[in-house]
ZAMARGU-4260 file (C-alpha; in steps of 0.2 Angstrom, whole numbers, plus 5000, padded with zeros to 4 digits):
<rodrens>
0) 4892/4777/4949 | 4901/4788/4963 | 4896/4806/4964 | 4910/4815/4955 | 4903/4832/4958
5) 4905/4829/4977 | 4919/4843/4979 | 4925/4848/4996 | 4928/4866/4997 | 4943/4872/4987
10) 4947/4885/5001 | 4953/4871/5012 | 4964/4878/5025 | 4969/4892/5016 | 4967/4909/5024
15) 4956/4920/5012 | 4959/4936/5022 | 4974/4942/5032 | 4970/4943/5050 | 4966/4960/5055
20) 4974/4968/5071 | 4962/4965/5086 | 4974/4967/5100 | 4968/4982/5111 | 4978/4990/5124
25) 4974/5005/5135 | 4983/5021/5129 | 4990/5033/5143 | 4981/5050/5141 | 4996/5058/5148
30) 5009/5053/5135 | 5011/5059/5116 | 5022/5055/5102 | 5028/5069/5091 | 5034/5066/5073
35) 5046/5079/5070 | 5064/5082/5062 | 5078/5084/5075 | 5081/5102/5080 | 5080/5115/5093
40) 5061/5117/5090 | 5059/5100/5100 | 5063/5109/5117 | 5049/5121/5114 | 5036/5108/5107
45) 5040/5098/5124 | 5038/5113/5135 | 5021/5119/5127 | 5013/5101/5128 | 5020/5100/5146
50) 5013/5117/5152 | 4998/5117/5143 | 4992/5099/5143 | 5002/5091/5155 | 5009/5078/5143
55) 5025/5067/5143 | 5032/5070/5126 | 5043/5058/5115 | 5049/5061/5098 | 5052/5051/5082
60) 5061/5059/5066 | 5055/5046/5054 | 5037/5047/5045 | 5036/5028/5046 | 5019/5020/5051
65) 5028/5003/5057 | 5039/5013/5069 | 5025/5024/5074 | 5014/5010/5078 | 5028/5000/5087
70) 5032/5015/5098 | 5013/5019/5102 | 5011/5001/5107 | 5026/5000/5118 | 5025/5017/5126
75) 5005/5018/5125 | 5004/5035/5119 | 4986/5041/5117 | 4991/5057/5106 | 5001/5058/5090
80) 5006/5075/5084 | 5013/5076/5066 | 5024/5091/5060 | 5017/5090/5042 | 5030/5103/5036
85) 5044/5093/5042 | 5042/5078/5029 | 5038/5077/5011 | 5021/5076/5003 | 5023/5057/4999
90) 5030/5054/5016 | 5015/5062/5025 | 5002/5053/5015 | 5010/5036/5016 | 5011/5037/5034
95) 4992/5041/5036 | 4987/5029/5023 | 4996/5015/5032 | 4990/5021/5049 | 4972/5021/5044
100) 4973/5002/5042 | 4978/4999/5060 | 4965/4997/5073 | 4977/5003/5086 | 4979/5020/5076
105) 4960/5020/5076 | 4960/5024/5094 | 4974/5038/5093 | 4970/5057/5094 | 4979/5064/5079
110) 4984/5081/5077 | 4992/5088/5062 | 5000/5105/5063 | 5007/5115/5048 | 5010/5133/5043
115) 4998/5131/5030 | 4982/5121/5030 | 4983/5115/5012 | 4971/5106/5000 | 4981/5089/5001
120) 4979/5089/5019 | 4960/5091/5018 | 4959/5078/5003 | 4969/5066/5015 | 4955/5068/5028
125) 4941/5062/5016 | 4953/5048/5008 | 4955/5038/5024 | 4941/5044/5035 | 4952/5054/5048
130) 4936/5062/5055 | 4945/5065/5072 | 4960/5074/5065 | 4963/5091/5072 | 4972/5104/5061
135) 4981/5119/5068 | 4994/5130/5061 | 5004/5132/5078 | 5006/5122/5093 | 5005/5137/5103
140) 4987/5141/5099 | 4977/5133/5112 | 4984/5116/5109 | 4975/5109/5125 | 4958/5114/5118
145) 4963/5106/5101 | 4967/5089/5111 | 4952/5090/5122 | 4941/5093/5107 | 4949/5078/5098
150) 4947/5068/5113 | 4928/5070/5114 | 4926/5066/5096 | 4936/5050/5098 | 4924/5045/5112
155) 4908/5051/5104 | 4909/5045/5086 | 4892/5037/5081 | 4893/5018/5082 | 4888/5017/5064
160) 4901/5028/5057 | 4915/5021/5069 | 4910/5003/5061 | 4910/5010/5044 | 4927/5019/5046
165) 4935/5003/5053 | 4929/4992/5038 | 4933/5004/5025 | 4951/5007/5031 | 4953/4987/5032
170) 4955/4987/5051 | 4942/4973/5053 | 4938/4958/5042 | 4921/4959/5036 | 4908/4952/5023
175) 4901/4963/5010 | 4884/4958/5015 | 4888/4964/5032 | 4894/4981/5025 | 4878/4982/5015
180) 4867/4979/5030 | 4876/4993/5039 | 4873/5005/5024 | 4854/5001/5024 | 4853/5004/5042
185) 4863/5020/5040 | 4851/5027/5026 | 4836/5024/5038 | 4844/5033/5053 | 4856/5045/5045
190) 4849/5049/5027 | 4859/5066/5026 | 4874/5060/5034 | 4888/5063/5019 | 4898/5047/5025
195) 4882/5036/5025 | 4876/5043/5008 | 4894/5041/5001 | 4894/5022/5005 | 4875/5021/4999
200) 4882/5028/4983 | 4895/5013/4983 | 4881/5000/4987 | 4872/5007/4971 | 4888/5004/4961
205) 4890/4987/4966 | 4872/4984/4963 | 4875/4991/4945 | 4863/5005/4948 | 4876/5018/4941
210) 4864/5032/4938 | 4859/5034/4957 | 4877/5031/4961 | 4883/5045/4949 | 4869/5057/4955
215) 4874/5055/4974 | 4893/5057/4970 | 4890/5072/4959 | 4880/5079/4973 | 4893/5076/4986
220) 4907/5082/4976 | 4898/5100/4975 | 4898/5100/4994 | 4917/5095/4995 | 4926/5096/4979
225) 4942/5089/4987 | 4933/5072/4993 | 4945/5060/4984 | 4934/5046/4989 | 4920/5054/4979
230) 4932/5056/4965 | 4938/5039/4965 | 4919/5032/4965 | 4915/5043/4949 | 4931/5036/4941
235) 4926/5018/4945 | 4908/5022/4937 | 4916/5028/4922 | 4927/5013/4920 | 4912/5001/4922
240) 4904/5012/4908 | 4920/5008/4898 | 4926/5028/4899 | 4944/5023/4903 | 4951/5040/4897
245) 4940/5050/4907 | 4941/5038/4923 | 4960/5039/4921 | 4960/5059/4921 | 4948/5059/4937
250) 4959/5046/4946 | 4976/5055/4941 | 4967/5071/4950 | 4963/5061/4965 | 4981/5054/4966
255) 4988/5071/4964 | 4977/5078/4979 | 4981/5063/4989 | 4995/5051/4984 | 5000/5035/4991
260) 4983/5027/4991 | 4986/5009/4984 | 4970/5006/4979 | 4969/5021/4967 | 4986/5017/4960
265) 4980/5000/4956 | 4965/5005/4947 | 4976/5017/4937 | 4987/5003/4933 | 4973/4993/4927
270) 4966/5008/4917 | 4982/5010/4908 | 4985/4991/4905 | 4968/4990/4897 | 4973/5005/4886
275) 4989/4995/4880 | 5001/5007/4889 | 5010/4994/4898 | 5025/5004/4904 | 5013/5017/4913
280) 5003/5002/4920 | 5018/4994/4927 | 5024/5011/4935 | 5007/5013/4944 | 5007/4995/4950
285) 5024/4997/4956 | 5021/5012/4965 | 5006/5004/4974 | 5017/4991/4981 | 5029/5006/4986
290) 5014/5015/4994 | 5010/4999/5005 | 5019/4983/5003 | 5007/4975/5015 | 4992/4978/5003
295) 4988/4961/4996 | 4976/4966/4982 | 4990/4977/4976 | 5003/4964/4977 | 4990/4953/4968
300) 4987/4965/4954 | 5005/4967/4950 | 5009/4949/4951 | 4995/4945/4939 | 5001/4959/4928
305) 5019/4951/4927 | 5011/4934/4925 | 5002/4941/4910 | 5017/4948/4903 | 5025/4931/4904
310) 5036/4936/4919 | 5032/4922/4932 | 5048/4924/4940 | 5045/4942/4944 | 5029/4937/4952
315) 5036/4923/4963 | 5049/4936/4970 | 5036/4949/4972 | 5026/4937/4983 | 5040/4930/4993
320) 5047/4949/4996 | 5031/4956/5002 | 5019/4942/5009 | 5019/4929/5022 | 5017/4910/5017
325) 5000/4912/5023 | 4995/4926/5013 | 5002/4919/4997 | 4992/4903/4999 | 4976/4912/5003
330) 4978/4925/4989 | 4983/4913/4974 | 4970/4901/4981 | 4956/4914/4980 | 4962/4918/4962
335) 4962/4900/4957 | 4945/4896/4965 | 4937/4911/4955 | 4945/4904/4939 | 4936/4886/4944
340) 4919/4895/4946 | 4922/4903/4929 | 4926/4885/4922 | 4944/4892/4918 | 4952/4876/4924
345) 4970/4879/4916 | 4971/4896/4923 | 4966/4889/4940 | 4980/4875/4938 | 4992/4888/4933
350) 4989/4899/4949 | 4990/4883/4960 | 5006/4878/4952 | 5012/4896/4956 | 5008/4895/4974
355) 5019/4879/4975 | 5033/4888/4968 | 5031/4903/4978 | 5029/4895/4994 | 5044/4896/5005
360) 5038/4883/5018 | 5027/4867/5018 | 5015/4873/5030 | 5002/4877/5016 | 5007/4866/5003
365) 4997/4851/5008 | 4981/4862/5005 | 4988/4868/4988 | 4990/4849/4983 | 4973/4845/4988
370) 4965/4859/4978 | 4976/4854/4964 | 4968/4837/4964 | 4950/4843/4965 | 4954/4853/4949
375) 4960/4838/4940 | 4945/4828/4947 | 4933/4840/4938 | 4943/4837/4922 | 4940/4818/4925
380) 4960/4816/4926 | 4959/4805/4940 | 4977/4798/4940 | 4984/4815/4942 | 4970/4820/4955
385) 4977/4804/4964 | 4995/4809/4962 | 4992/4826/4971 | 4981/4819/4984 | 4996/4807/4988
390) 5007/4823/4989 | 4995/4831/5001 | 4995/4815/5012 | 5013/4813/5012 | 5014/4831/5021
395) 4999/4829/5032 | 4994/4810/5034 | 4979/4814/5045 | 4970/4826/5031 | 4953/4818/5032
400) 4946/4827/5018 | 4961/4821/5007 | 4958/4804/5013 | 4939/4804/5008 | 4943/4811/4991
405) 4957/4798/4987 | 4945/4784/4991 | 4931/4792/4980 | 4943/4796/4966 | 4950/4778/4967
410) 4932/4772/4964 | 4929/4784/4950 | 4944/4778/4942 | 4939/4760/4944 | 4923/4764/4936
415) 4930/4773/4921 | 4942/4758/4918 | 4927/4746/4919 | 4917/4756/4907 | 4931/4756/4895
420) 4933/4738/4896 | 4915/4736/4892 | 4917/4748/4876
</rodrens>
């Protein structure tokens, strides 16, 4: 009898992670970009930056990460100065949450100036690891010294911290094993560094060592009560213990300090969904998309919620509105693969069918057909498996894995029919 367990990889030709931005450009140390509303104060800002820092200055009046990054890339500005008081709290936090995920922004000197250095600014710094942000209440106060200090920090950040920051902000593709190795190395070399200790606490959490994770988190929170990443970790620990009410309260506290964090908003949505409060769950999940439409995990969580509520059409439109075909195929495939591993074949089939409905073009459709065939092969429904393999080969005739699987499944089907005749 042919080997019916000889499955090819279910991830066939489907991208599992979005490609992180890898293009690096040389930024011009004589150019600055200032986020500030239109007004007479701009002339004063421009004069201060020219006289004190010899910087050529441009302005943007929208707190929009995409426009900021596009301008920086085009004009090679090395300094980004943000007039915090000129925009709303949500606009400010949304900007830096999104900037943090860009490899390009990782190389910017970022300076925030505000009449009052508030708790939410400090919370934001801990939330997205803005270790090089310089805070000043006025540009007139030794701005050249502030920029030089930030530039020194930029060029002298320890490699370990730089790598952790890049990974945590999703600026690079990584494996969890790689992250764990970095944390273990960090604990050997920098055992008292708060950043490394926090990552070690997350490592303990993943290993289900909740007691040590909680002990580290509580110690770090005493050192910095506004560290929202520590608050988030404590909430995750409470969620794992089943203490949803307490976890939700802490996450809402963290969300008040540093709003527009899509991960925290998704977690809040999941908590209220588990508690049966569907309206509040949907509100938080929808807010997570508004905070960052490019966050695939947020889109996936919201879509799964709508699917569970019977709103498949809403889920499809959500995918098509926020994601590319590549991202849709990769995300739904990953979910289906997980269901296959859990022996939940009906759920896997449903997600592959959803992928076929959500995909706008045929570019990845052949791979979805192929993976559907593999699920039906596992279920010994060989006729359906062959049907989907034929669909895959119609779209991609030179698809070698599909060709091999078709031959194998035809043999399996012949063997099945022979056995039926014998009985």
